[in-house]
C-alpha positions as CSV (number, residue, x, y, z in Angstrom):
1,M,5.6,-62.1,-0.8
2,L,3.4,-61.8,-3.8
3,E,1.9,-64.4,-6.2
4,Y,-0.1,-63.8,-9.4
5,K,-2.9,-66.2,-10.5
6,E,-5.0,-65.6,-13.6
7,S,-7.9,-67.8,-12.3
8,L,-8.9,-70.0,-9.3
9,S,-7.5,-73.6,-9.6
10,S,-6.6,-76.5,-7.4
11,S,-3.0,-75.3,-7.1
12,L,-4.3,-72.5,-4.8
13,A,-4.0,-75.0,-1.9
14,R,-0.3,-75.3,-2.5
15,E,0.2,-71.6,-2.5
16,L,-1.7,-71.2,0.7
17,A,0.3,-73.9,2.4
18,A,3.6,-72.4,1.1
19,F,2.8,-68.9,2.3
20,A,1.6,-70.2,5.7
21,N,4.9,-72.2,6.1
22,S,6.9,-69.1,5.3
23,A,6.4,-65.5,6.4
24,G,2.9,-65.1,4.8
25,G,2.1,-63.2,1.7
26,K,-0.6,-62.1,-0.8
27,I,-2.1,-63.9,-3.8
28,L,-3.7,-61.7,-6.5
29,L,-6.5,-63.5,-8.4
30,G,-7.1,-62.1,-11.9
31,V,-3.5,-61.2,-12.7
32,R,-1.3,-63.0,-15.2
33,N,2.3,-64.0,-14.4
34,D,3.6,-61.1,-16.4
35,G,1.5,-58.7,-14.3
36,T,-1.3,-58.1,-16.8
37,V,-4.6,-57.6,-15.1
38,V,-7.4,-59.6,-16.6
39,G,-9.8,-59.2,-13.7
40,M,-11.9,-61.6,-11.7
41,R,-15.5,-61.2,-10.7
42,D,-16.0,-61.0,-6.9
43,T,-18.8,-63.3,-5.8
44,N,-19.9,-65.0,-2.5
45,D,-19.4,-68.4,-4.1
46,L,-15.8,-67.6,-5.1
47,R,-15.0,-66.4,-1.6
48,A,-16.6,-69.5,-0.1
49,Q,-14.5,-71.7,-2.4
50,I,-11.3,-69.9,-1.3
51,Q,-12.2,-70.3,2.4
52,D,-13.0,-74.0,1.9
53,I,-9.6,-74.6,0.3
54,A,-7.9,-72.8,3.2
55,R,-9.9,-74.8,5.8
56,N,-9.0,-78.1,4.2
57,C,-5.3,-77.5,4.8
58,D,-3.9,-79.2,7.9
59,P,-3.9,-77.2,10.1
60,P,-6.4,-74.7,8.5
61,V,-4.8,-71.6,7.0
62,N,-6.1,-68.2,8.1
63,V,-6.9,-66.0,5.1
64,L,-8.5,-62.7,4.4
65,V,-10.2,-62.2,1.0
66,E,-10.7,-58.6,-0.2
67,A,-11.5,-56.9,-3.5
68,V,-9.0,-54.4,-4.9
69,G,-10.6,-53.0,-8.0
70,N,-11.4,-55.9,-10.3
71,V,-8.7,-58.1,-8.7
72,L,-9.3,-60.4,-5.7
73,A,-6.5,-60.3,-3.1
74,V,-6.1,-63.3,-0.8
75,V,-4.0,-62.3,2.2
76,V,-2.3,-65.3,3.9
77,R,-0.9,-65.0,7.4
78,E,2.1,-67.0,8.6
79,S,0.8,-70.0,10.5
80,E,1.4,-70.3,14.3
81,S,1.2,-74.1,14.0
82,K,3.7,-75.0,11.3
83,P,4.2,-77.1,9.4
84,V,1.1,-76.8,7.2
85,Q,0.2,-79.4,4.6
86,C,-2.4,-79.6,1.8
87,R,-3.7,-82.6,0.0
88,D,-0.6,-82.6,-2.3
89,G,1.9,-82.5,0.5
90,F,4.1,-79.9,2.3
91,F,5.2,-76.7,0.4
92,W,7.1,-73.6,1.2
93,R,8.3,-70.4,-0.6
94,Q,11.8,-70.1,-2.0
95,G,12.1,-66.7,-3.4
96,A,9.3,-66.1,-5.9
97,S,8.4,-69.8,-6.4
98,T,6.5,-72.4,-4.5
99,Q,8.5,-75.6,-3.8
100,K,7.4,-79.0,-2.6
101,L,9.4,-80.2,0.4
102,S,11.5,-83.4,0.1
103,R,11.6,-86.0,2.8
104,D,14.7,-84.6,4.4
105,E,13.4,-81.0,4.1
106,I,10.2,-82.1,5.8
107,R,12.2,-83.6,8.6
108,D,14.4,-80.6,9.0
109,F,11.3,-78.3,8.9
110,F,9.6,-80.2,11.6
111,R,12.7,-80.0,13.7
112,S,13.2,-76.3,13.2
113,E,9.6,-75.5,14.1
114,G,9.9,-77.6,17.3
115,A,7.3,-80.1,16.1
116,I,9.8,-82.9,16.8
117,R,11.6,-82.8,20.2
118,F,15.0,-84.4,20.3
119,D,15.0,-85.4,23.9
120,L,11.5,-87.0,23.7
121,T,12.3,-89.0,20.6
122,V,12.8,-92.8,21.2
123,Y,16.1,-94.5,20.4
124,P,15.3,-98.1,19.5
125,K,18.9,-99.2,19.1
126,F,19.7,-98.6,22.7
127,R,19.6,-102.0,24.4
128,Y,18.4,-102.4,27.9
129,P,20.0,-103.5,30.2
130,E,23.2,-104.1,28.1
131,D,23.8,-100.4,27.4
132,F,22.4,-99.1,30.7
133,D,24.8,-97.7,33.4
134,R,23.3,-98.6,36.8
135,A,25.9,-96.5,38.6
136,K,24.8,-93.3,36.8
137,F,21.2,-94.1,37.5
138,D,21.8,-94.7,41.2
139,A,23.7,-91.5,41.4
140,W,20.9,-89.6,39.7
141,I,18.3,-91.2,42.0
142,H,20.4,-90.2,45.1
143,E,20.7,-86.6,44.0
144,S,17.0,-86.4,43.0
145,R,15.9,-87.7,46.5
146,I,13.3,-89.8,44.8
147,T,12.1,-92.6,47.0
148,R,12.5,-95.6,44.7
149,R,9.9,-98.2,45.1
150,G,9.5,-101.1,42.7
151,R,11.6,-102.0,39.7
152,I,14.1,-99.7,38.0
153,E,12.1,-100.0,34.8
154,D,9.1,-98.5,36.4
155,V,11.1,-95.5,37.7
156,L,12.6,-95.0,34.2
157,V,9.1,-94.9,32.7
158,N,7.8,-92.6,35.5
159,I,10.5,-90.0,34.9
160,E,9.9,-90.4,31.1
161,A,13.5,-91.5,30.3
162,A,12.0,-94.5,28.7
163,E,8.7,-96.0,27.6
164,R,7.2,-99.5,27.1
165,S,6.5,-100.8,23.7
166,G,5.6,-104.4,22.7
167,G,6.8,-105.7,26.1
168,K,10.2,-104.0,25.7
169,L,11.7,-100.9,27.5
170,I,12.5,-98.3,24.8
171,F,14.8,-95.5,25.9
172,R,14.2,-91.9,24.8
173,N,17.2,-89.8,23.7
174,A,17.3,-87.9,27.0
175,G,17.5,-91.3,28.9
176,V,20.4,-92.3,26.7
177,L,22.2,-89.0,27.4
178,F,21.8,-89.4,31.1
179,F,22.1,-93.2,31.7
180,A,24.1,-94.8,28.8
181,K,27.4,-96.5,29.6
182,N,29.0,-95.0,26.5
183,V,27.0,-91.9,25.4
184,R,29.1,-91.1,22.4
185,H,28.5,-94.6,20.9
186,F,25.0,-93.3,20.3
187,F,25.6,-89.6,20.0
188,P,29.1,-88.7,18.9
189,H,28.5,-85.0,19.5
190,A,27.5,-85.5,23.1
191,Y,30.5,-83.9,24.8
192,I,31.8,-80.7,26.2
193,T,35.2,-79.3,25.0
194,C,37.1,-77.1,27.4
195,L,40.0,-75.0,26.2
196,L,42.7,-73.0,28.1
197,A,44.4,-70.4,25.8
198,R,47.4,-68.2,26.3
199,G,46.2,-64.8,25.2
200,T,42.9,-63.6,23.9
201,D,42.5,-66.0,20.9
202,K,43.1,-69.6,20.0
203,T,46.6,-69.1,18.6
204,H,48.3,-70.8,21.6
205,I,46.2,-73.6,23.3
206,L,47.7,-74.6,26.6
207,D,45.2,-77.3,27.5
208,R,42.2,-79.0,25.9
209,K,39.9,-81.6,27.4
210,D,36.8,-83.3,25.9
211,F,34.4,-84.6,28.6
212,D,32.0,-87.3,27.4
213,G,30.8,-89.2,30.5
214,G,27.2,-88.2,30.2
215,I,25.3,-84.9,30.8
216,V,25.8,-84.7,34.6
217,A,29.4,-85.8,34.6
218,D,30.2,-83.4,31.7
219,I,28.8,-80.4,33.5
220,E,30.7,-81.2,36.7
221,E,34.0,-81.9,34.8
222,A,33.7,-78.6,32.9
223,L,33.3,-76.7,36.1
224,R,36.3,-78.5,37.7
225,F,38.3,-77.5,34.6
226,I,37.3,-73.8,35.1
227,E,38.2,-74.0,38.8
228,R,41.6,-75.5,38.1
229,N,42.5,-72.8,35.6
230,T,41.3,-69.7,37.3
231,R,42.6,-67.9,40.3
232,V,41.3,-67.1,43.7
233,A,42.0,-64.2,46.0
234,Y,41.1,-64.0,49.7
235,R,40.0,-61.5,52.3
236,I,40.6,-61.8,56.0
237,E,37.5,-60.7,58.0
238,R,37.1,-61.3,61.7
239,L,39.9,-63.8,61.7
240,R,38.3,-65.8,59.0
241,R,39.5,-66.1,55.4
242,E,36.9,-65.5,52.6
243,E,37.8,-66.7,49.2
244,I,37.1,-64.4,46.2
245,P,37.0,-66.2,42.9
246,E,38.4,-64.5,39.8
247,Y,35.2,-65.4,37.9
248,P,31.6,-65.9,39.2
249,L,31.6,-69.7,39.5
250,A,27.9,-69.9,40.3
251,A,27.1,-68.0,37.1
252,L,29.4,-70.2,35.1
253,R,27.7,-73.3,36.5
254,E,24.4,-71.9,35.3
255,A,25.9,-71.1,31.9
256,V,27.4,-74.5,31.3
257,T,24.1,-76.2,32.5
258,N,22.0,-74.0,30.2
259,A,24.3,-74.7,27.3
260,V,23.8,-78.4,27.6
261,M,20.1,-78.1,28.3
262,H,19.3,-75.6,25.5
263,R,21.7,-76.8,22.8
264,D,20.3,-78.0,19.5
265,W,20.9,-81.7,19.8
266,F,19.8,-82.3,16.2
267,N,23.0,-80.4,15.1
268,E,25.5,-83.3,15.0
269,G,28.4,-81.3,13.7
270,A,28.9,-79.1,16.8
271,N,29.1,-79.4,20.6
272,V,29.2,-77.3,23.7
273,F,32.5,-75.3,24.3
274,V,34.0,-73.7,27.4
275,E,36.9,-71.4,26.4
276,I,39.2,-69.7,29.0
277,Y,41.2,-66.8,27.7
278,T,43.4,-64.3,29.6
279,D,40.6,-61.7,29.7
280,R,37.3,-63.7,29.6
281,I,35.5,-67.1,29.6
282,E,33.1,-68.0,26.8
283,V,30.5,-70.7,27.1
284,S,28.8,-71.5,23.8
285,N,26.3,-74.0,22.5
286,P,25.0,-74.8,19.0
287,G,21.4,-73.7,18.1
288,G,21.1,-70.1,19.1
289,L,17.8,-69.1,20.7
290,P,14.9,-71.5,20.7
291,K,12.0,-70.7,18.4
292,G,9.8,-68.1,19.9
293,M,12.6,-66.3,21.8
294,L,14.1,-62.9,20.9
295,P,17.3,-61.4,22.4
296,S,15.2,-58.9,24.2
297,D,13.4,-61.8,26.0
298,L,16.6,-63.0,27.7
299,G,16.0,-62.9,31.5
300,H,12.3,-62.4,31.1
301,K,10.9,-65.3,29.1
302,S,11.8,-69.0,28.9
303,V,11.3,-71.4,26.0
304,R,12.7,-74.9,26.7
305,R,14.1,-76.5,23.5
306,N,14.6,-79.8,25.4
307,P,11.9,-80.0,28.1
308,L,12.8,-83.6,29.3
309,I,16.5,-82.8,29.7
310,A,15.5,-79.7,31.6
311,D,13.2,-81.7,33.9
312,L,15.8,-84.3,34.6
313,L,18.3,-81.6,35.5
314,H,15.7,-79.8,37.6
315,R,15.0,-82.9,39.6
316,I,18.7,-83.1,40.8
317,E,18.7,-79.3,41.4
318,F,21.2,-78.4,38.6
319,I,18.7,-75.7,37.5
320,E,16.0,-73.8,39.3
321,K,12.6,-72.8,38.0
322,A,12.3,-72.0,34.3
323,G,13.2,-68.5,33.1
324,T,15.7,-67.6,35.9
325,G,19.0,-68.7,34.2
326,I,20.0,-65.4,32.6
327,K,18.9,-63.4,35.6
328,R,20.9,-65.6,38.0
329,M,24.0,-65.2,35.8
330,R,23.7,-61.5,36.0
331,E,23.1,-61.4,39.7
332,E,25.9,-63.8,40.5
333,A,28.4,-61.8,38.4
334,K,27.3,-58.6,40.2
335,K,27.6,-60.4,43.6
336,C,31.2,-61.5,42.6
337,G,32.2,-58.0,41.7
338,S,32.6,-59.0,38.0
339,P,31.3,-57.0,35.0
340,E,27.9,-58.0,33.7
341,P,28.1,-61.0,31.3
342,K,27.3,-60.5,27.6
343,F,25.1,-62.7,25.6
344,E,25.3,-63.2,21.8
345,T,23.2,-65.3,19.5
346,T,24.0,-66.3,16.0
347,G,24.0,-69.9,14.9
348,F,25.4,-70.4,18.4
349,F,24.4,-68.9,21.8
350,T,27.4,-67.6,23.6
351,A,27.7,-66.3,27.2
352,T,30.9,-64.3,27.9
353,F,32.1,-63.7,31.5
354,Y,34.8,-61.2,32.6
355,P,37.1,-61.4,35.7
356,N,36.7,-59.5,38.9
357,P,39.0,-56.5,38.2
358,E,40.2,-56.3,41.8
359,V,41.1,-60.0,41.9
360,R,42.9,-59.7,38.6
361,R,45.0,-56.7,39.8
362,Q,45.9,-58.5,43.0
363,A,46.9,-61.7,41.1
364,L,49.2,-59.8,38.8
365,A,50.7,-57.9,41.7
366,A,51.3,-61.2,43.6
367,S,52.8,-62.8,40.5
368,E,55.3,-60.0,40.3
369,E,56.0,-60.3,44.0
370,V,56.7,-64.0,43.7
371,T,58.9,-63.4,40.6
372,N,61.0,-60.9,42.6
373,Q,60.9,-63.2,45.7
374,V,59.6,-60.3,47.8
375,G,57.4,-60.8,50.8
376,T,57.3,-62.1,54.4
377,K,56.0,-65.3,55.9
378,S,53.3,-63.4,57.9
379,G,49.8,-63.4,56.5
380,P,47.8,-60.2,55.7
381,S,46.4,-58.0,58.4
382,R,42.8,-58.2,59.5
383,H,41.4,-55.9,56.7
384,Q,44.1,-56.6,54.1
385,V,43.1,-58.2,50.8
386,G,45.7,-60.6,49.3
387,T,45.9,-63.3,46.6
388,K,47.1,-66.8,46.4
389,S,50.4,-66.0,44.7
390,G,48.9,-65.9,41.2
391,L,49.5,-69.7,41.0
392,S,46.9,-72.3,40.0
393,R,45.7,-74.8,42.6
394,E,47.7,-77.5,40.8
395,Q,50.9,-75.6,41.0
396,V,50.4,-75.0,44.7
397,K,49.8,-78.7,45.2
398,I,53.0,-79.5,43.3
399,L,55.0,-77.1,45.5
400,R,53.6,-78.8,48.6
401,L,54.5,-82.3,47.4
402,C,58.0,-81.2,46.5
403,R,58.9,-80.2,50.0
404,K,59.9,-83.8,50.2
405,E,61.0,-84.1,46.5
406,G,59.1,-85.9,43.8
407,T,59.6,-87.4,40.4
408,L,57.8,-86.1,37.3
409,L,55.5,-89.1,37.2
410,E,54.6,-88.7,40.9
411,L,53.7,-85.0,40.3
412,M,51.7,-85.8,37.2
413,N,49.7,-88.5,39.0
414,S,49.0,-86.1,42.0
415,V,47.2,-83.6,39.8
416,G,45.7,-86.1,37.3
417,R,47.8,-85.3,34.2
418,K,48.9,-87.8,31.6
419,N,50.7,-85.8,28.9
420,R,54.4,-85.3,29.9
421,T,55.2,-82.6,27.4
422,K,52.2,-80.4,28.3
423,F,52.8,-81.0,32.1
424,R,56.4,-79.8,31.8
425,E,55.4,-76.8,29.7
426,Q,52.3,-75.7,31.7
427,F,53.3,-76.5,35.3
428,I,56.9,-77.4,35.9
429,K,58.6,-74.9,33.6
430,P,56.8,-71.8,35.1
431,L,57.6,-72.9,38.6
432,L,61.3,-73.4,37.6
433,D,61.3,-70.0,35.9
434,L,59.9,-68.3,39.0
435,R,62.6,-70.2,41.1
436,L,59.9,-71.7,43.2
437,L,61.0,-75.2,42.2
438,Q,64.4,-76.6,41.4
439,M,65.8,-79.8,39.9
440,T,67.9,-82.2,41.9
441,I,70.1,-82.8,38.8
442,P,70.0,-79.4,37.0
443,D,72.7,-80.3,34.5
444,K,70.7,-83.3,33.2
445,P,67.1,-82.1,32.9
446,R,65.9,-85.3,31.2
447,S,67.6,-87.7,33.6
448,R,65.5,-90.7,34.6
449,M,66.8,-90.0,38.2
450,Q,65.5,-86.4,38.1
451,R,63.5,-85.2,41.0
452,Y,62.1,-81.8,41.9
453,R,62.4,-79.9,45.2
454,T,60.6,-76.8,46.5
455,T,62.9,-73.8,47.0
456,E,62.9,-71.4,49.9
457,A,60.9,-68.9,47.8
458,G,58.5,-71.7,47.0
459,R,58.1,-72.5,50.7
460,E,57.3,-68.8,51.3
461,A,54.7,-68.9,48.6
462,I,53.1,-72.0,50.2
463,A,53.1,-70.2,53.6
464,R,51.2,-67.3,52.1
465,E,48.7,-69.9,50.9
466,G,48.1,-70.9,54.5
467,G,50.0,-74.2,54.4
């Protein structure tokens, strides 16, 4: 960036602050706005004046003054301690002009530079103890293995979830996210959306769940959603069955936790997403990489956007030491036999995971086997690798329950489902199509007396599951 000034004036402080708050630049003294050189005499007094103006900015601006012919060049470096202000306020460069920041722009600038931490900011409208969830707090204390002595209020202050002010206990945003009864009453964007799609895009959504029970519960529910909607193979070794997940679950746990921990909580128009497609799982969070991080730093360097949230998760062992998340995801994917995950950063940070190719092949083969009703009741041999029929855990549970018949409502309750239409479409219809399940009144599918019964092929599928 380049700025012309015919002479030294008080406005130089604004230009210095603006360049320091942007990417730096150069101010040429002795040049008119149209580029005409009028010249400026280089003296020690003039250089001292420029340095004094730079030092009086807050924080001081680092400048280099050098003579170029009969023009004086003031080189301004980008500040490492933004935002910088001068006596007239905060300024930055927009194109070729210097603009004063408005109140909202100052706030956003402070946030973008990490000068304001969301998780450490207090939330005065949170009422203690009315809005406080004692059960969440007790569960967190149990997981953290903290020996609680004294009052709850003292513990909350010690873990920095709250602070005392004027005789009152004031919660910080992180404390609200962890211990509020209704988190979304305070932060409507505090939830994780989980999607299950048919295919490789969002054209056909089979299931969607929004989890908003607080940071810890949301992470756990998202992982349960993944487990319910992915397959598992098994290997028999030394008369013991070893489960082989379709996806690296430990890596996905790390990814979901990182997404919640590192998301930009100031962005109120977006939330964390977990999306399951037929060929991949994507975990994304708003905010991209924290300031100071480059894509090449992933797995080698750690910058915590929300240090208090990270600390509260670390205390309950949801994360390990700082800087190991990406490395652990890669290692767990390799250990699981899955391709290495990919990481993409735009306005969002997205981690993409791919299935274990062998498990996927086995699952497809087993699905064809079930469709054709081929197979025996005997399990695999000692070194044979098999799959769990290509069915979800919920479908297997339905088949087991229907050995003694069951109504639609009973089956829905057994797997925690509430939407009748989705349940029929996603669980009952596929089992009927595969002839693993049958209706007791097939000519009246919607009869209120309708019950469901596991077929012989369904019993064989259960037997291959070990039960």
